[in-house]
A tleap script that builds the chain and sets N, CA, C and O, in Angstrom:
source leaprc.protein.ff14SB
mol = sequence {
  NMET LEU LEU THR LEU ASP ILE ASP LEU SER
  ASN LYS LYS ALA GLN ALA PHE ILE ASP PHE
  VAL GLN THR ILE ASP PHE ILE GLU ILE ARG
  ASP LYS GLU HIE SER GLU ASP TYR ALA LEU
  THR GLU LYS GLN ILE ASN VAL LEU GLU GLU
  ARG LYS GLN ARG HIE ILE SER LYS LYS SER
  LYS SER PHE SER TRP GLU GLU ILE GLN GLU
  GLU LEU ARG ALA SER SER ASP CGLU
}
set mol.1.N position { 77.347 109.620 89.410 }
set mol.1.CA position { 78.073 109.111 88.623 }
set mol.1.C position { 78.930 109.903 88.015 }
set mol.1.O position { 78.627 111.082 87.830 }
set mol.2.N position { 80.100 109.416 87.615 }
set mol.2.CA position { 81.290 110.249 87.148 }
set mol.2.C position { 81.436 109.250 85.834 }
set mol.2.O position { 81.436 108.029 85.986 }
set mol.3.N position { 81.547 109.805 84.670 }
set mol.3.CA position { 81.860 109.297 83.531 }
set mol.3.C position { 83.199 110.184 82.791 }
set mol.3.O position { 83.337 111.402 82.678 }
set mol.4.N position { 83.982 109.207 82.406 }
set mol.4.CA position { 85.062 109.866 81.736 }
set mol.4.C position { 85.015 109.435 80.125 }
set mol.4.O position { 84.734 108.297 79.749 }
set mol.5.N position { 85.328 110.504 79.277 }
set mol.5.CA position { 85.419 110.420 77.931 }
set mol.5.C position { 86.796 110.707 77.392 }
set mol.5.O position { 87.352 111.759 77.710 }
set mol.6.N position { 87.364 109.861 76.619 }
set mol.6.CA position { 88.819 110.286 75.872 }
set mol.6.C position { 88.409 110.667 74.426 }
set mol.6.O position { 87.897 109.948 73.567 }
set mol.7.N position { 88.804 112.147 74.360 }
set mol.7.CA position { 88.331 112.591 73.126 }
set mol.7.C position { 89.849 112.819 72.265 }
set mol.7.O position { 90.881 113.317 72.716 }
set mol.8.N position { 89.654 112.402 71.199 }
set mol.8.CA position { 90.959 112.837 70.056 }
set mol.8.C position { 90.825 114.147 69.796 }
set mol.8.O position { 89.898 114.562 69.100 }
set mol.9.N position { 91.643 114.853 70.274 }
set mol.9.CA position { 91.415 116.378 69.970 }
set mol.9.C position { 91.923 116.835 68.521 }
set mol.9.O position { 91.855 117.971 68.054 }
set mol.10.N position { 92.563 115.432 67.786 }
set mol.10.CA position { 93.030 115.693 66.220 }
set mol.10.C position { 91.968 115.676 65.338 }
set mol.10.O position { 92.116 116.276 64.273 }
set mol.11.N position { 90.750 115.017 65.605 }
set mol.11.CA position { 89.834 114.966 65.037 }
set mol.11.C position { 89.108 116.456 64.703 }
set mol.11.O position { 89.122 117.295 65.603 }
set mol.12.N position { 88.613 116.712 63.693 }
set mol.12.CA position { 88.053 118.179 63.403 }
set mol.12.C position { 86.592 118.193 64.095 }
set mol.12.O position { 86.113 119.288 64.389 }
set mol.13.N position { 86.076 117.347 64.287 }
set mol.13.CA position { 84.806 117.220 64.870 }
set mol.13.C position { 84.814 117.318 66.490 }
set mol.13.O position { 83.798 117.545 67.146 }
set mol.14.N position { 86.036 117.126 67.013 }
set mol.14.CA position { 86.087 117.027 68.240 }
set mol.14.C position { 86.129 118.609 69.041 }
set mol.14.O position { 85.829 118.664 70.234 }
set mol.15.N position { 86.467 119.690 68.387 }
set mol.15.CA position { 86.309 120.770 69.109 }
set mol.15.C position { 84.879 121.335 68.914 }
set mol.15.O position { 84.422 122.079 69.782 }
set mol.16.N position { 84.199 121.040 67.892 }
set mol.16.CA position { 82.717 121.343 67.857 }
set mol.16.C position { 81.946 120.590 68.916 }
set mol.16.O position { 80.991 121.129 69.475 }
set mol.17.N position { 82.299 119.465 69.184 }
set mol.17.CA position { 81.526 118.533 70.341 }
set mol.17.C position { 82.153 119.188 71.764 }
set mol.17.O position { 81.507 119.081 72.806 }
set mol.18.N position { 83.129 119.702 71.743 }
set mol.18.CA position { 83.710 120.261 73.099 }
set mol.18.C position { 82.989 121.669 73.412 }
set mol.18.O position { 82.565 121.957 74.531 }
set mol.19.N position { 82.904 122.494 72.306 }
set mol.19.CA position { 82.164 123.517 72.436 }
set mol.19.C position { 80.501 123.592 72.663 }
set mol.19.O position { 79.866 124.526 73.152 }
set mol.20.N position { 79.998 122.310 72.151 }
set mol.20.CA position { 78.576 122.024 72.469 }
set mol.20.C position { 78.806 121.688 74.256 }
set mol.20.O position { 78.436 122.489 75.115 }
set mol.21.N position { 79.306 120.703 74.491 }
set mol.21.CA position { 79.267 120.261 75.848 }
set mol.21.C position { 79.471 121.385 76.799 }
set mol.21.O position { 78.800 121.475 77.827 }
set mol.22.N position { 80.392 122.245 76.468 }
set mol.22.CA position { 80.839 123.437 77.575 }
set mol.22.C position { 79.476 124.070 77.819 }
set mol.22.O position { 79.360 124.696 78.872 }
set mol.23.N position { 78.346 123.995 76.937 }
set mol.23.CA position { 77.053 124.925 77.204 }
set mol.23.C position { 76.428 124.275 78.138 }
set mol.23.O position { 75.554 124.954 78.678 }
set mol.24.N position { 76.579 122.884 78.658 }
set mol.24.CA position { 75.625 122.154 79.272 }
set mol.24.C position { 76.268 122.643 80.805 }
set mol.24.O position { 77.443 122.848 81.108 }
set mol.25.N position { 75.084 122.740 81.599 }
set mol.25.CA position { 75.640 123.492 82.879 }
set mol.25.C position { 76.006 122.144 84.168 }
set mol.25.O position { 76.437 122.427 85.286 }
set mol.26.N position { 75.779 120.983 83.794 }
set mol.26.CA position { 75.964 120.066 84.636 }
set mol.26.C position { 77.358 119.294 84.359 }
set mol.26.O position { 77.941 118.621 85.209 }
set mol.27.N position { 77.808 119.505 82.995 }
set mol.27.CA position { 79.074 119.034 82.688 }
set mol.27.C position { 80.296 119.643 83.169 }
set mol.27.O position { 80.126 120.838 83.411 }
set mol.28.N position { 81.398 119.252 83.375 }
set mol.28.CA position { 82.574 120.098 83.834 }
set mol.28.C position { 83.953 119.526 82.933 }
set mol.28.O position { 84.072 118.302 82.903 }
set mol.29.N position { 84.563 120.010 82.504 }
set mol.29.CA position { 85.634 119.331 81.642 }
set mol.29.C position { 87.140 119.798 82.276 }
set mol.29.O position { 87.577 120.908 82.582 }
set mol.30.N position { 87.608 118.713 82.320 }
set mol.30.CA position { 89.025 118.887 82.735 }
set mol.30.C position { 90.110 118.212 82.202 }
set mol.30.O position { 90.014 116.987 82.275 }
set mol.31.N position { 91.136 118.658 81.678 }
set mol.31.CA position { 92.307 118.122 80.877 }
set mol.31.C position { 92.875 117.379 81.993 }
set mol.31.O position { 93.345 117.949 82.978 }
set mol.32.N position { 92.846 116.411 81.886 }
set mol.32.CA position { 93.530 115.226 82.655 }
set mol.32.C position { 95.089 115.443 82.723 }
set mol.32.O position { 95.763 115.196 83.723 }
set mol.33.N position { 95.596 115.956 81.481 }
set mol.33.CA position { 97.033 116.219 81.588 }
set mol.33.C position { 97.485 117.120 82.393 }
set mol.33.O position { 98.569 116.947 82.949 }
set mol.34.N position { 96.706 118.290 82.610 }
set mol.34.CA position { 97.032 119.291 83.441 }
set mol.34.C position { 96.059 119.508 84.710 }
set mol.34.O position { 95.976 120.564 85.337 }
set mol.35.N position { 95.391 118.412 84.961 }
set mol.35.CA position { 94.494 118.653 86.102 }
set mol.35.C position { 95.317 117.927 87.369 }
set mol.35.O position { 95.872 116.831 87.282 }
set mol.36.N position { 95.275 118.782 88.578 }
set mol.36.CA position { 95.511 118.451 89.706 }
set mol.36.C position { 94.598 117.960 90.717 }
set mol.36.O position { 94.974 117.626 91.841 }
set mol.37.N position { 93.242 117.911 90.265 }
set mol.37.CA position { 92.270 117.772 90.988 }
set mol.37.C position { 91.962 116.144 91.408 }
set mol.37.O position { 91.124 115.536 90.743 }
set mol.38.N position { 92.424 115.693 92.146 }
set mol.38.CA position { 92.680 114.334 92.415 }
set mol.38.C position { 92.325 113.958 93.879 }
set mol.38.O position { 93.170 114.324 94.696 }
set mol.39.N position { 91.290 113.326 94.357 }
set mol.39.CA position { 91.170 113.035 95.880 }
set mol.39.C position { 91.100 111.545 96.091 }
set mol.39.O position { 90.565 110.864 95.216 }
set mol.40.N position { 91.584 110.987 97.156 }
set mol.40.CA position { 91.665 109.990 97.798 }
set mol.40.C position { 90.433 109.460 98.306 }
set mol.40.O position { 89.844 110.211 99.083 }
set mol.41.N position { 89.885 108.328 98.056 }
set mol.41.CA position { 88.516 107.945 98.678 }
set mol.41.C position { 88.917 107.842 100.390 }
set mol.41.O position { 90.063 107.927 100.830 }
set mol.42.N position { 87.993 107.692 100.997 }
set mol.42.CA position { 88.199 107.338 102.629 }
set mol.42.C position { 88.664 106.163 102.487 }
set mol.42.O position { 89.791 106.191 102.982 }
set mol.43.N position { 88.403 104.955 102.024 }
set mol.43.CA position { 89.037 103.592 102.079 }
set mol.43.C position { 90.574 103.668 101.894 }
set mol.43.O position { 91.460 103.100 102.534 }
set mol.44.N position { 90.662 104.659 100.679 }
set mol.44.CA position { 92.231 104.764 100.233 }
set mol.44.C position { 93.061 105.338 101.483 }
set mol.44.O position { 94.208 104.963 101.728 }
set mol.45.N position { 92.465 106.148 102.136 }
set mol.45.CA position { 92.955 106.960 102.937 }
set mol.45.C position { 93.321 106.292 104.191 }
set mol.45.O position { 94.336 106.543 104.841 }
set mol.46.N position { 92.388 105.387 104.499 }
set mol.46.CA position { 92.406 104.535 105.665 }
set mol.46.C position { 93.381 103.464 105.599 }
set mol.46.O position { 93.849 102.973 106.626 }
set mol.47.N position { 93.782 102.992 104.163 }
set mol.47.CA position { 94.779 101.843 104.020 }
set mol.47.C position { 96.019 102.576 104.118 }
set mol.47.O position { 96.983 102.020 104.645 }
set mol.48.N position { 96.109 103.664 103.711 }
set mol.48.CA position { 97.604 104.503 103.907 }
set mol.48.C position { 97.696 104.712 105.386 }
set mol.48.O position { 98.753 104.430 105.949 }
set mol.49.N position { 96.744 105.153 106.022 }
set mol.49.CA position { 97.079 105.232 107.488 }
set mol.49.C position { 97.548 104.174 108.465 }
set mol.49.O position { 98.351 104.264 109.393 }
set mol.50.N position { 96.654 102.879 107.901 }
set mol.50.CA position { 97.036 101.580 108.394 }
set mol.50.C position { 98.679 101.421 108.206 }
set mol.50.O position { 99.487 101.351 109.132 }
set mol.51.N position { 98.973 101.383 106.831 }
set mol.51.CA position { 100.441 101.149 106.420 }
set mol.51.C position { 101.271 101.989 107.168 }
set mol.51.O position { 102.277 101.489 107.671 }
set mol.52.N position { 101.004 103.301 107.349 }
set mol.52.CA position { 102.057 104.540 107.911 }
set mol.52.C position { 102.085 104.041 109.541 }
set mol.52.O position { 103.137 104.280 110.133 }
set mol.53.N position { 101.104 103.429 110.232 }
set mol.53.CA position { 101.082 103.036 111.612 }
set mol.53.C position { 102.032 101.740 111.676 }
set mol.53.O position { 102.855 101.674 112.589 }
set mol.54.N position { 101.939 100.738 110.756 }
set mol.54.CA position { 102.659 99.747 110.906 }
set mol.54.C position { 104.069 99.913 110.611 }
set mol.54.O position { 104.928 99.239 111.180 }
set mol.55.N position { 104.325 100.772 109.758 }
set mol.55.CA position { 105.784 101.355 109.609 }
set mol.55.C position { 106.422 101.922 110.725 }
set mol.55.O position { 107.572 101.757 111.132 }
set mol.56.N position { 105.217 102.832 111.294 }
set mol.56.CA position { 105.940 103.734 112.531 }
set mol.56.C position { 106.328 102.759 113.684 }
set mol.56.O position { 107.356 102.844 114.355 }
set mol.57.N position { 105.465 101.929 113.796 }
set mol.57.CA position { 105.604 100.814 114.885 }
set mol.57.C position { 106.423 99.245 114.672 }
set mol.57.O position { 106.429 98.194 115.314 }
set mol.58.N position { 107.106 99.747 113.371 }
set mol.58.CA position { 108.144 98.886 112.843 }
set mol.58.C position { 107.734 97.324 112.987 }
set mol.58.O position { 108.475 96.408 113.344 }
set mol.59.N position { 106.110 97.239 112.551 }
set mol.59.CA position { 105.730 95.883 112.159 }
set mol.59.C position { 105.763 95.447 110.666 }
set mol.59.O position { 105.362 94.391 110.177 }
set mol.60.N position { 106.415 96.660 109.984 }
set mol.60.CA position { 106.402 96.289 108.518 }
set mol.60.C position { 107.876 96.523 108.049 }
set mol.60.O position { 108.448 97.507 108.519 }
set mol.61.N position { 108.508 95.769 107.222 }
set mol.61.CA position { 109.549 95.775 106.966 }
set mol.61.C position { 109.747 97.187 105.866 }
set mol.61.O position { 108.908 97.464 105.008 }
set mol.62.N position { 110.780 97.830 106.053 }
set mol.62.CA position { 111.194 99.133 104.892 }
set mol.62.C position { 112.714 98.747 104.440 }
set mol.62.O position { 113.412 97.915 105.019 }
set mol.63.N position { 113.109 99.534 103.260 }
set mol.63.CA position { 114.480 99.383 102.900 }
set mol.63.C position { 114.895 100.428 102.700 }
set mol.63.O position { 114.107 101.240 102.214 }
set mol.64.N position { 116.103 100.802 102.944 }
set mol.64.CA position { 116.766 102.128 102.184 }
set mol.64.C position { 116.890 102.414 100.850 }
set mol.64.O position { 116.864 101.386 100.173 }
set mol.65.N position { 117.001 103.305 100.289 }
set mol.65.CA position { 117.355 103.607 98.841 }
set mol.65.C position { 118.406 102.489 98.294 }
set mol.65.O position { 118.157 101.692 97.389 }
set mol.66.N position { 119.778 102.595 99.103 }
set mol.66.CA position { 120.864 101.572 98.854 }
set mol.66.C position { 120.271 100.362 98.686 }
set mol.66.O position { 120.341 99.779 97.604 }
set mol.67.N position { 119.541 99.790 99.876 }
set mol.67.CA position { 119.179 98.414 99.733 }
set mol.67.C position { 118.152 97.911 98.301 }
set mol.67.O position { 118.120 96.773 97.831 }
set mol.68.N position { 117.552 98.829 97.924 }
set mol.68.CA position { 116.526 98.732 96.814 }
set mol.68.C position { 117.530 98.638 95.596 }
set mol.68.O position { 117.430 97.769 94.730 }
set mol.69.N position { 118.501 99.610 95.611 }
set mol.69.CA position { 119.269 99.626 94.446 }
set mol.69.C position { 120.283 98.251 94.419 }
set mol.69.O position { 120.603 97.680 93.376 }
set mol.70.N position { 120.617 97.938 95.462 }
set mol.70.CA position { 121.407 96.693 95.493 }
set mol.70.C position { 120.537 95.510 95.120 }
set mol.70.O position { 120.899 94.782 94.196 }
set mol.71.N position { 119.624 95.316 95.654 }
set mol.71.CA position { 118.431 94.234 95.184 }
set mol.71.C position { 118.208 94.425 93.615 }
set mol.71.O position { 118.158 93.402 92.932 }
set mol.72.N position { 118.075 95.621 93.028 }
set mol.72.CA position { 117.880 95.581 91.530 }
set mol.72.C position { 118.716 95.264 90.890 }
set mol.72.O position { 118.541 94.704 89.808 }
set mol.73.N position { 120.169 95.612 91.522 }
set mol.73.CA position { 121.310 95.311 90.676 }
set mol.73.C position { 121.552 93.657 90.785 }
set mol.73.O position { 122.136 93.033 89.898 }
set mol.74.N position { 121.179 93.222 91.635 }
set mol.74.CA position { 121.351 91.748 92.042 }
set mol.74.C position { 120.407 90.879 91.002 }
set mol.74.O position { 120.822 89.930 90.337 }
set mol.75.N position { 119.179 91.342 90.994 }
set mol.75.CA position { 118.291 90.627 90.053 }
set mol.75.C position { 118.505 90.807 88.636 }
set mol.75.O position { 118.089 89.939 87.869 }
set mol.76.N position { 119.128 91.869 88.175 }
set mol.76.CA position { 119.362 92.219 86.937 }
set mol.76.C position { 120.642 91.240 86.297 }
set mol.76.O position { 120.802 91.041 85.093 }
set mol.77.N position { 121.391 90.757 87.250 }
set mol.77.CA position { 122.556 90.039 87.017 }
set mol.77.C position { 122.089 88.595 86.783 }
set mol.77.O position { 122.835 87.749 86.292 }
set mol.78.N position { 121.014 88.386 87.099 }
set mol.78.CA position { 120.468 86.924 87.317 }
set mol.78.C position { 120.214 86.405 85.722 }
set mol.78.O position { 119.777 85.276 85.502 }
savepdb mol mol.pdb
quit
């Protein structure tokens, strides 16, 4: 089980808590603002692969950046 805690570091007691938690061997602290540790689940990878294959085989619609900008401009005029 993975548990995420949001800790307000502006609170004076927060650093004492973090210092204590770091002494526990089964707890790992990661700063989410500086963390690059992220992995997709197998299910997410499969969905992306399916979408990629649909795109490659031209079974899904794709748009150029210019088409997207044009659509956004048109929708903002309404």
